[in-house]
N, CA, C and O atoms as CSV, one atom per row, in Angstrom:
chain,resi,resn,atom,element,x,y,z
A,1,MET,N,N,-74.626,11.889,-33.450
A,1,MET,CA,C,-76.001,12.157,-33.778
A,1,MET,C,C,-76.066,12.812,-35.165
A,1,MET,O,O,-75.338,13.765,-35.443
A,2,THR,N,N,-76.921,12.303,-36.005
A,2,THR,CA,C,-77.094,12.821,-37.345
A,2,THR,C,C,-78.306,13.745,-37.381
A,2,THR,O,O,-79.346,13.437,-36.800
A,3,SER,N,N,-78.171,14.856,-38.050
A,3,SER,CA,C,-79.290,15.785,-38.162
A,3,SER,C,C,-80.128,15.460,-39.393
A,3,SER,O,O,-79.666,14.797,-40.322
A,4,TRP,N,N,-81.356,15.935,-39.379
A,4,TRP,CA,C,-82.220,15.790,-40.539
A,4,TRP,C,C,-81.582,16.448,-41.756
A,4,TRP,O,O,-81.689,15.945,-42.874
A,5,PHE,N,N,-80.921,17.571,-41.527
A,5,PHE,CA,C,-80.284,18.298,-42.616
A,5,PHE,C,C,-79.268,17.418,-43.329
A,5,PHE,O,O,-79.180,17.427,-44.557
A,6,ASP,N,N,-78.501,16.657,-42.551
A,6,ASP,CA,C,-77.479,15.795,-43.138
A,6,ASP,C,C,-78.110,14.613,-43.866
A,6,ASP,O,O,-77.527,14.101,-44.821
A,7,GLU,N,N,-79.272,14.178,-43.440
A,7,GLU,CA,C,-79.944,13.053,-44.084
A,7,GLU,C,C,-80.546,13.431,-45.431
A,7,GLU,O,O,-80.699,12.570,-46.298
A,8,SER,N,N,-80.889,14.693,-45.622
A,8,SER,CA,C,-81.577,15.135,-46.846
A,8,SER,C,C,-80.976,16.424,-47.389
A,8,SER,O,O,-81.672,17.438,-47.447
A,9,PRO,N,N,-79.701,16.420,-47.791
A,9,PRO,CA,C,-79.088,17.669,-48.233
A,9,PRO,C,C,-79.770,18.304,-49.435
A,9,PRO,O,O,-79.832,19.531,-49.521
A,10,GLU,N,N,-80.279,17.511,-50.358
A,10,GLU,CA,C,-80.929,18.079,-51.542
A,10,GLU,C,C,-82.198,18.846,-51.165
A,10,GLU,O,O,-82.441,19.938,-51.678
A,11,ILE,N,N,-83.004,18.274,-50.270
A,11,ILE,CA,C,-84.225,18.946,-49.826
A,11,ILE,C,C,-83.886,20.197,-49.028
A,11,ILE,O,O,-84.502,21.247,-49.206
A,12,TYR,N,N,-82.903,20.074,-48.148
A,12,TYR,CA,C,-82.474,21.217,-47.339
A,12,TYR,C,C,-81.984,22.347,-48.236
A,12,TYR,O,O,-82.311,23.509,-47.995
A,13,GLU,N,N,-81.215,22.030,-49.255
A,13,GLU,CA,C,-80.683,23.049,-50.156
A,13,GLU,C,C,-81.812,23.759,-50.899
A,13,GLU,O,O,-81.774,24.980,-51.050
A,14,ARG,N,N,-82.797,23.030,-51.357
A,14,ARG,CA,C,-83.926,23.642,-52.071
A,14,ARG,C,C,-84.769,24.529,-51.153
A,14,ARG,O,O,-85.320,25.534,-51.603
A,15,ALA,N,N,-84.875,24.168,-49.877
A,15,ALA,CA,C,-85.732,24.906,-48.942
A,15,ALA,C,C,-85.088,26.194,-48.431
A,15,ALA,O,O,-85.795,27.127,-48.049
A,16,ARG,N,N,-83.776,26.255,-48.420
A,16,ARG,CA,C,-83.099,27.442,-47.892
A,16,ARG,C,C,-83.154,28.601,-48.864
A,16,ARG,O,O,-82.939,28.414,-50.061
A,17,PRO,N,N,-83.436,29.785,-48.374
A,17,PRO,CA,C,-83.427,30.953,-49.269
A,17,PRO,C,C,-81.993,31.338,-49.635
A,17,PRO,O,O,-81.048,31.005,-48.919
A,18,VAL,N,N,-81.844,32.034,-50.741
A,18,VAL,CA,C,-80.523,32.544,-51.116
A,18,VAL,C,C,-80.269,33.825,-50.325
A,18,VAL,O,O,-81.198,34.499,-49.879
A,19,TYR,N,N,-79.014,34.132,-50.169
A,19,TYR,CA,C,-78.640,35.361,-49.484
A,19,TYR,C,C,-78.696,36.520,-50.484
A,19,TYR,O,O,-78.384,36.333,-51.660
A,20,PRO,N,N,-79.086,37.703,-50.035
A,20,PRO,CA,C,-79.181,38.843,-50.965
A,20,PRO,C,C,-77.804,39.249,-51.506
A,20,PRO,O,O,-76.800,39.203,-50.794
A,21,GLU,N,N,-77.787,39.639,-52.759
A,21,GLU,CA,C,-76.532,40.069,-53.400
A,21,GLU,C,C,-75.879,41.224,-52.651
A,21,GLU,O,O,-74.652,41.327,-52.615
A,22,GLN,N,N,-76.688,42.092,-52.054
A,22,GLN,CA,C,-76.132,43.231,-51.314
A,22,GLN,C,C,-75.240,42.762,-50.166
A,22,GLN,O,O,-74.239,43.408,-49.860
A,23,LEU,N,N,-75.585,41.671,-49.546
A,23,LEU,CA,C,-74.756,41.111,-48.475
A,23,LEU,C,C,-73.362,40.801,-48.991
A,23,LEU,O,O,-72.363,41.152,-48.364
A,24,TRP,N,N,-73.302,40.133,-50.151
A,24,TRP,CA,C,-71.994,39.776,-50.724
A,24,TRP,C,C,-71.248,41.011,-51.205
A,24,TRP,O,O,-70.028,41.094,-51.064
A,25,ASP,N,N,-71.970,41.970,-51.771
A,25,ASP,CA,C,-71.328,43.213,-52.197
A,25,ASP,C,C,-70.678,43.911,-51.008
A,25,ASP,O,O,-69.536,44.359,-51.098
A,26,ASP,N,N,-71.401,44.003,-49.900
A,26,ASP,CA,C,-70.874,44.660,-48.695
A,26,ASP,C,C,-69.687,43.892,-48.116
A,26,ASP,O,O,-68.683,44.490,-47.730
A,27,LEU,N,N,-69.804,42.581,-48.058
A,27,LEU,CA,C,-68.718,41.759,-47.509
A,27,LEU,C,C,-67.459,41.874,-48.352
A,27,LEU,O,O,-66.373,42.114,-47.824
A,28,PHE,N,N,-67.601,41.704,-49.661
A,28,PHE,CA,C,-66.423,41.704,-50.520
A,28,PHE,C,C,-65.834,43.090,-50.720
A,28,PHE,O,O,-64.693,43.210,-51.168
A,29,ALA,N,N,-66.569,44.124,-50.404
A,29,ALA,CA,C,-66.007,45.471,-50.429
A,29,ALA,C,C,-64.976,45.647,-49.312
A,29,ALA,O,O,-64.139,46.548,-49.374
A,30,ARG,N,N,-65.036,44.797,-48.302
A,30,ARG,CA,C,-64.152,44.905,-47.141
A,30,ARG,C,C,-63.031,43.867,-47.141
A,30,ARG,O,O,-62.145,43.907,-46.287
A,31,LEU,N,N,-63.070,42.950,-48.085
A,31,LEU,CA,C,-62.084,41.870,-48.135
A,31,LEU,C,C,-61.051,42.133,-49.219
A,31,LEU,O,O,-61.311,42.867,-50.172
A,32,PRO,N,N,-59.878,41.530,-49.069
A,32,PRO,CA,C,-58.907,41.622,-50.163
A,32,PRO,C,C,-59.425,40.847,-51.371
A,32,PRO,O,O,-60.303,39.995,-51.234
A,33,SER,N,N,-58.892,41.136,-52.538
A,33,SER,CA,C,-59.310,40.372,-53.714
A,33,SER,C,C,-58.866,38.916,-53.538
A,33,SER,O,O,-57.792,38.651,-52.998
A,34,SER,N,N,-59.681,37.996,-53.985
A,34,SER,CA,C,-59.416,36.557,-53.890
A,34,SER,C,C,-59.057,36.124,-52.465
A,34,SER,O,O,-57.994,35.539,-52.258
A,35,PRO,N,N,-59.917,36.397,-51.481
A,35,PRO,CA,C,-59.590,36.047,-50.090
A,35,PRO,C,C,-59.679,34.541,-49.842
A,35,PRO,O,O,-60.324,33.806,-50.590
A,36,LEU,N,N,-59.025,34.112,-48.790
A,36,LEU,CA,C,-59.147,32.743,-48.291
A,36,LEU,C,C,-60.106,32.811,-47.109
A,36,LEU,O,O,-59.824,33.489,-46.120
A,37,VAL,N,N,-61.235,32.114,-47.203
A,37,VAL,CA,C,-62.308,32.222,-46.228
A,37,VAL,C,C,-62.529,30.889,-45.526
A,37,VAL,O,O,-62.559,29.842,-46.173
A,38,LEU,N,N,-62.683,30.924,-44.223
A,38,LEU,CA,C,-63.063,29.764,-43.441
A,38,LEU,C,C,-64.568,29.812,-43.246
A,38,LEU,O,O,-65.093,30.756,-42.656
A,39,GLU,N,N,-65.258,28.797,-43.740
A,39,GLU,CA,C,-66.712,28.732,-43.598
A,39,GLU,C,C,-67.039,27.624,-42.598
A,39,GLU,O,O,-66.651,26.471,-42.788
A,40,ILE,N,N,-67.749,27.979,-41.541
A,40,ILE,CA,C,-68.072,27.040,-40.468
A,40,ILE,C,C,-69.506,26.565,-40.634
A,40,ILE,O,O,-70.439,27.367,-40.625
A,41,GLY,N,N,-69.676,25.255,-40.787
A,41,GLY,CA,C,-71.005,24.672,-40.948
A,41,GLY,C,C,-71.708,25.150,-42.194
A,41,GLY,O,O,-72.821,25.666,-42.095
A,42,PRO,N,N,-71.109,25.001,-43.376
A,42,PRO,CA,C,-71.716,25.532,-44.591
A,42,PRO,C,C,-73.004,24.844,-45.024
A,42,PRO,O,O,-73.781,25.419,-45.787
A,43,ALA,N,N,-73.240,23.645,-44.560
A,43,ALA,CA,C,-74.447,22.884,-44.916
A,43,ALA,C,C,-74.518,22.676,-46.410
A,43,ALA,O,O,-73.820,21.809,-46.936
A,44,THR,N,N,-75.338,23.441,-47.116
A,44,THR,CA,C,-75.486,23.255,-48.556
A,44,THR,C,C,-74.674,24.305,-49.304
A,44,THR,O,O,-73.765,24.907,-48.732
A,45,VAL,N,N,-74.977,24.520,-50.517
A,45,VAL,CA,C,-74.112,25.320,-51.385
A,45,VAL,C,C,-74.448,26.805,-51.452
A,45,VAL,O,O,-73.798,27.526,-52.209
A,46,LYS,N,N,-75.409,27.289,-50.713
A,46,LYS,CA,C,-75.881,28.675,-50.863
A,46,LYS,C,C,-74.762,29.708,-50.670
A,46,LYS,O,O,-74.433,30.438,-51.605
A,47,ALA,N,N,-74.191,29.775,-49.501
A,47,ALA,CA,C,-73.153,30.775,-49.241
A,47,ALA,C,C,-71.845,30.388,-49.923
A,47,ALA,O,O,-71.137,31.247,-50.448
A,48,THR,N,N,-71.529,29.105,-49.916
A,48,THR,CA,C,-70.272,28.653,-50.509
A,48,THR,C,C,-70.218,29.014,-51.986
A,48,THR,O,O,-69.191,29.490,-52.469
A,49,ARG,N,N,-71.303,28.796,-52.703
A,49,ARG,CA,C,-71.357,29.136,-54.132
A,49,ARG,C,C,-71.123,30.637,-54.332
A,49,ARG,O,O,-70.390,31.033,-55.239
A,50,ALA,N,N,-71.734,31.462,-53.503
A,50,ALA,CA,C,-71.564,32.914,-53.626
A,50,ALA,C,C,-70.111,33.315,-53.356
A,50,ALA,O,O,-69.561,34.169,-54.052
A,51,LEU,N,N,-69.500,32.708,-52.359
A,51,LEU,CA,C,-68.099,33.007,-52.056
A,51,LEU,C,C,-67.192,32.623,-53.223
A,51,LEU,O,O,-66.342,33.408,-53.640
A,52,LEU,N,N,-67.379,31.414,-53.745
A,52,LEU,CA,C,-66.546,30.939,-54.846
A,52,LEU,C,C,-66.758,31.764,-56.112
A,52,LEU,O,O,-65.811,32.006,-56.861
A,53,SER,N,N,-67.992,32.196,-56.354
A,53,SER,CA,C,-68.269,32.977,-57.564
A,53,SER,C,C,-67.595,34.339,-57.530
A,53,SER,O,O,-67.431,34.986,-58.565
A,54,ARG,N,N,-67.203,34.772,-56.331
A,54,ARG,CA,C,-66.509,36.057,-56.193
A,54,ARG,C,C,-65.006,35.861,-55.989
A,54,ARG,O,O,-64.318,36.724,-55.445
A,55,ARG,N,N,-64.526,34.726,-56.431
A,55,ARG,CA,C,-63.093,34.381,-56.439
A,55,ARG,C,C,-62.477,34.169,-55.071
A,55,ARG,O,O,-61.266,34.327,-54.912
A,56,ALA,N,N,-63.274,33.818,-54.090
A,56,ALA,CA,C,-62.715,33.440,-52.795
A,56,ALA,C,C,-62.294,31.971,-52.868
A,56,ALA,O,O,-62.881,31.179,-53.606
A,57,SER,N,N,-61.286,31.631,-52.103
A,57,SER,CA,C,-60.969,30.230,-51.847
A,57,SER,C,C,-61.594,29.919,-50.503
A,57,SER,O,O,-61.538,30.743,-49.590
A,58,VAL,N,N,-62.192,28.740,-50.365
A,58,VAL,CA,C,-62.964,28.424,-49.171
A,58,VAL,C,C,-62.471,27.127,-48.541
A,58,VAL,O,O,-62.306,26.113,-49.218
A,59,VAL,N,N,-62.238,27.181,-47.230
A,59,VAL,CA,C,-62.031,25.996,-46.412
A,59,VAL,C,C,-63.322,25.850,-45.616
A,59,VAL,O,O,-63.658,26.709,-44.800
A,60,ALA,N,N,-64.043,24.761,-45.858
A,60,ALA,CA,C,-65.356,24.569,-45.252
A,60,ALA,C,C,-65.308,23.427,-44.246
A,60,ALA,O,O,-64.978,22.297,-44.604
A,61,CYS,N,N,-65.637,23.714,-42.989
A,61,CYS,CA,C,-65.737,22.693,-41.944
A,61,CYS,C,C,-67.200,22.293,-41.814
A,61,CYS,O,O,-68.009,23.031,-41.252
A,62,GLU,N,N,-67.530,21.126,-42.336
A,62,GLU,CA,C,-68.910,20.628,-42.314
A,62,GLU,C,C,-68.929,19.267,-41.623
A,62,GLU,O,O,-68.407,18.292,-42.164
A,63,PRO,N,N,-69.531,19.190,-40.422
A,63,PRO,CA,C,-69.529,17.924,-39.681
A,63,PRO,C,C,-70.450,16.849,-40.269
A,63,PRO,O,O,-70.225,15.662,-40.030
A,64,GLY,N,N,-71.454,17.224,-41.013
A,64,GLY,CA,C,-72.369,16.243,-41.589
A,64,GLY,C,C,-71.730,15.529,-42.773
A,64,GLY,O,O,-71.318,16.174,-43.737
A,65,ARG,N,N,-71.645,14.214,-42.708
A,65,ARG,CA,C,-70.996,13.422,-43.761
A,65,ARG,C,C,-71.676,13.626,-45.114
A,65,ARG,O,O,-71.002,13.844,-46.120
A,66,ASN,N,N,-73.010,13.557,-45.141
A,66,ASN,CA,C,-73.739,13.716,-46.399
A,66,ASN,C,C,-73.669,15.148,-46.919
A,66,ASN,O,O,-73.559,15.363,-48.126
A,67,LEU,N,N,-73.730,16.120,-46.027
A,67,LEU,CA,C,-73.617,17.518,-46.449
A,67,LEU,C,C,-72.224,17.809,-47.004
A,67,LEU,O,O,-72.090,18.527,-47.995
A,68,ALA,N,N,-71.190,17.256,-46.374
A,68,ALA,CA,C,-69.827,17.438,-46.878
A,68,ALA,C,C,-69.703,16.837,-48.276
A,68,ALA,O,O,-69.106,17.443,-49.167
A,69,SER,N,N,-70.257,15.666,-48.462
A,69,SER,CA,C,-70.236,15.019,-49.776
A,69,SER,C,C,-71.015,15.844,-50.801
A,69,SER,O,O,-70.585,15.981,-51.946
A,70,TYR,N,N,-72.151,16.388,-50.393
A,70,TYR,CA,C,-72.975,17.225,-51.264
A,70,TYR,C,C,-72.186,18.456,-51.727
A,70,TYR,O,O,-72.240,18.826,-52.900
A,71,LEU,N,N,-71.463,19.079,-50.814
A,71,LEU,CA,C,-70.633,20.232,-51.170
A,71,LEU,C,C,-69.580,19.845,-52.197
A,71,LEU,O,O,-69.410,20.525,-53.209
A,72,ARG,N,N,-68.876,18.752,-51.934
A,72,ARG,CA,C,-67.825,18.302,-52.851
A,72,ARG,C,C,-68.397,17.991,-54.232
A,72,ARG,O,O,-67.819,18.369,-55.250
A,73,THR,N,N,-69.522,17.307,-54.257
A,73,THR,CA,C,-70.134,16.895,-55.519
A,73,THR,C,C,-70.644,18.088,-56.326
A,73,THR,O,O,-70.453,18.141,-57.541
A,74,ASN,N,N,-71.283,19.032,-55.665
A,74,ASN,CA,C,-71.911,20.146,-56.367
A,74,ASN,C,C,-70.993,21.333,-56.618
A,74,ASN,O,O,-71.256,22.142,-57.508
A,75,LEU,N,N,-69.927,21.445,-55.847
A,75,LEU,CA,C,-69.036,22.593,-56.015
A,75,LEU,C,C,-67.584,22.178,-56.127
A,75,LEU,O,O,-66.691,22.983,-55.864
A,76,GLY,N,N,-67.335,20.952,-56.508
A,76,GLY,CA,C,-65.960,20.467,-56.589
A,76,GLY,C,C,-65.084,21.389,-57.421
A,76,GLY,O,O,-65.277,21.514,-58.631
A,77,THR,N,N,-64.143,22.018,-56.789
A,77,THR,CA,C,-63.230,22.948,-57.437
A,77,THR,C,C,-61.947,23.004,-56.622
A,77,THR,O,O,-61.940,22.663,-55.439
A,78,THR,N,N,-60.884,23.424,-57.243
A,78,THR,CA,C,-59.624,23.550,-56.500
A,78,THR,C,C,-59.681,24.695,-55.498
A,78,THR,O,O,-58.826,24.785,-54.616
A,79,SER,N,N,-60.672,25.567,-55.621
A,79,SER,CA,C,-60.817,26.689,-54.689
A,79,SER,C,C,-61.613,26.324,-53.447
A,79,SER,O,O,-61.844,27.175,-52.587
A,80,LEU,N,N,-62.037,25.060,-53.342
A,80,LEU,CA,C,-62.840,24.614,-52.201
A,80,LEU,C,C,-62.214,23.399,-51.551
A,80,LEU,O,O,-61.961,22.386,-52.205
A,81,GLU,N,N,-61.966,23.512,-50.257
A,81,GLU,CA,C,-61.526,22.375,-49.448
A,81,GLU,C,C,-62.627,22.100,-48.428
A,81,GLU,O,O,-62.917,22.935,-47.572
A,82,VAL,N,N,-63.231,20.928,-48.528
A,82,VAL,CA,C,-64.292,20.548,-47.596
A,82,VAL,C,C,-63.702,19.596,-46.576
A,82,VAL,O,O,-63.140,18.557,-46.925
A,83,ARG,N,N,-63.837,19.962,-45.312
A,83,ARG,CA,C,-63.378,19.106,-44.209
A,83,ARG,C,C,-64.596,18.558,-43.491
A,83,ARG,O,O,-65.441,19.314,-43.012
A,84,ASN,N,N,-64.680,17.257,-43.419
A,84,ASN,CA,C,-65.813,16.604,-42.762
A,84,ASN,C,C,-65.513,16.492,-41.266
A,84,ASN,O,O,-65.227,15.416,-40.741
A,85,GLU,N,N,-65.592,17.646,-40.605
A,85,GLU,CA,C,-65.335,17.741,-39.170
A,85,GLU,C,C,-65.898,19.050,-38.649
A,85,GLU,O,O,-66.182,19.977,-39.407
A,86,THR,N,N,-66.050,19.098,-37.348
A,86,THR,CA,C,-66.508,20.346,-36.743
A,86,THR,C,C,-65.376,21.362,-36.737
A,86,THR,O,O,-64.201,21.006,-36.822
A,87,PHE,N,N,-65.742,22.611,-36.635
A,87,PHE,CA,C,-64.741,23.669,-36.526
A,87,PHE,C,C,-63.870,23.445,-35.287
A,87,PHE,O,O,-62.653,23.629,-35.326
A,88,GLU,N,N,-64.516,23.043,-34.187
A,88,GLU,CA,C,-63.786,22.849,-32.929
A,88,GLU,C,C,-62.744,21.740,-33.033
A,88,GLU,O,O,-61.714,21.803,-32.363
A,89,ALA,N,N,-62.992,20.739,-33.850
A,89,ALA,CA,C,-62.068,19.613,-33.991
A,89,ALA,C,C,-61.020,19.840,-35.078
A,89,ALA,O,O,-60.038,19.100,-35.148
A,90,ALA,N,N,-61.210,20.836,-35.914
A,90,ALA,CA,C,-60.329,21.059,-37.055
A,90,ALA,C,C,-58.993,21.635,-36.629
A,90,ALA,O,O,-58.917,22.475,-35.733
A,91,THR,N,N,-57.953,21.172,-37.279
A,91,THR,CA,C,-56.622,21.758,-37.139
A,91,THR,C,C,-56.405,22.584,-38.381
A,91,THR,O,O,-56.283,22.053,-39.485
A,92,LEU,N,N,-56.357,23.893,-38.193
A,92,LEU,CA,C,-56.294,24.804,-39.335
A,92,LEU,C,C,-55.035,25.644,-39.285
A,92,LEU,O,O,-54.554,26.013,-38.213
A,93,ASP,N,N,-54.508,25.941,-40.466
A,93,ASP,CA,C,-53.410,26.899,-40.554
A,93,ASP,C,C,-53.984,28.280,-40.280
A,93,ASP,O,O,-55.161,28.537,-40.533
A,94,ARG,N,N,-53.168,29.138,-39.778
A,94,ARG,CA,C,-53.607,30.507,-39.527
A,94,ARG,C,C,-54.071,31.196,-40.793
A,94,ARG,O,O,-54.963,32.043,-40.752
A,95,LYS,N,N,-53.467,30.836,-41.925
A,95,LYS,CA,C,-53.839,31.460,-43.193
A,95,LYS,C,C,-55.247,31.089,-43.634
A,95,LYS,O,O,-55.785,31.712,-44.549
A,96,SER,N,N,-55.863,30.079,-42.998
A,96,SER,CA,C,-57.211,29.640,-43.359
A,96,SER,C,C,-58.290,30.567,-42.842
A,96,SER,O,O,-59.463,30.387,-43.172
A,97,VAL,N,N,-57.931,31.540,-42.052
A,97,VAL,CA,C,-58.943,32.389,-41.413
A,97,VAL,C,C,-58.879,33.805,-41.971
A,97,VAL,O,O,-57.819,34.429,-42.006
A,98,VAL,N,N,-60.031,34.296,-42.404
A,98,VAL,CA,C,-60.126,35.699,-42.852
A,98,VAL,C,C,-60.893,36.448,-41.800
A,98,VAL,O,O,-61.112,37.652,-41.936
C-alpha cells in the first residue's frame, strides 16, 4: 500500500514544519561528536538535514520508494545511507544504532 506522502514528497516536505533548533541543541548535547544515527521513517528532509548539518552520519530506513528517492536526491552525501525498507525488515549492524 502506498501512502499519499510517498506519492507527493515535494508537497509533503513543504507542508511539514521544521523542528526547533533547541531540540537539536538538546539532542546533540547528549550525543558523541559525529554520531551515527538510525532514523526510522524519515519521510522528507526536515530532520535528516538537521542531523547531517550537525555532522551526524545517518542510516535512514524509509519504506516509501518515492520518499527514499527524494532523500537521496536532495541530501545525497556520503554521510547518508537511505534504505528503501521498513525498520522491521532492515538488517542493521549494531553500530547503526545510537
